[in-house]
N, C-alpha and C positions, 0 to 999 in steps of 0.2 A: 534474438537469443534470450531465453528465459534465464536470468542470472541464478536463480535458486528456486527450485520448486517448493511448495508449501512443506512445512515440517511434517515428517512422517506420521505424527500423531495428531495433526491438525486437519480438521475438515476444511476443504477449500472455501466453504461458505460459513464456517463457524468461527467463533472467536479464537484469536491467537493470544499467547501470553507475551509479555515484554521479552522474556528469554527466548521464545521462538522467533520473534522478530529480529532480535539481536543476532541470533544464530544464522538467520537467512542473509543478513547484511555483513557479517563480520569478515568474510573472505574477500570483500570488494574494496577497491581503492577508496579511502575515506574522503577523498576530494571529489568523488563522482557525484554529480548533481542527482537529487532525488525529487521526483514529482509523484503526484497521485493521479491515477487513471480512474475516473469516477464512474462514468456512465456509458455503456456501449451504444446508447441511442444518441448521445451528444458527446462524441469522442474527443475530449480535450484533455490536456494535462493541466494540473492545478498545483499551486504552491502548497507546501506544508506550512501550517500555521502553528499556533500554540499547542503544546503538548502538556496535558495536565492530568492529575490524579483526582478522582472523586471518590470519597468514602460514603457509599450509599447503604441502604438497609440490607443489601445482600452482599456486602463486602466492597472492597476497593476495586476500582476500574480505572485504566488509563485511557485517555481520549486523545486522538490526533485530529486537530481541526484543519479544515481546508482554508487557505488564505488567498483565494483569488485565482482566476484562470490565467494560464501561462500561454498556451499555444494549442494548435491542433495535435491530437495524438497521431503519430506516424502510422501509415497504413500497415507497415510490417508489424508494429507493436499490436495493433488491433487484431491482426491475423493470429499472432502468437497467443493472444489472450482469448481467442475464439470469438471475437466480437465482429467478425465480418458479416455484412448484410446478406 
């Protein structure tokens, strides 16, 4: 089950804002574990690492780092993401 589709104004492949990410997560149990699903060709779950702000020449950007592999991405999740072979 997809917990929350992308924000209506966010391109599925484009950048999201911090506010859009918060809106996608706010209705879920705050104790629910969160992992990153990174690559459809190597379908693993990854831990979320450091989250930081960088003030660059084009303005500020937030970055979410990956902090190591956790486990295989379940087949059902792969299918829901459209990552089936």
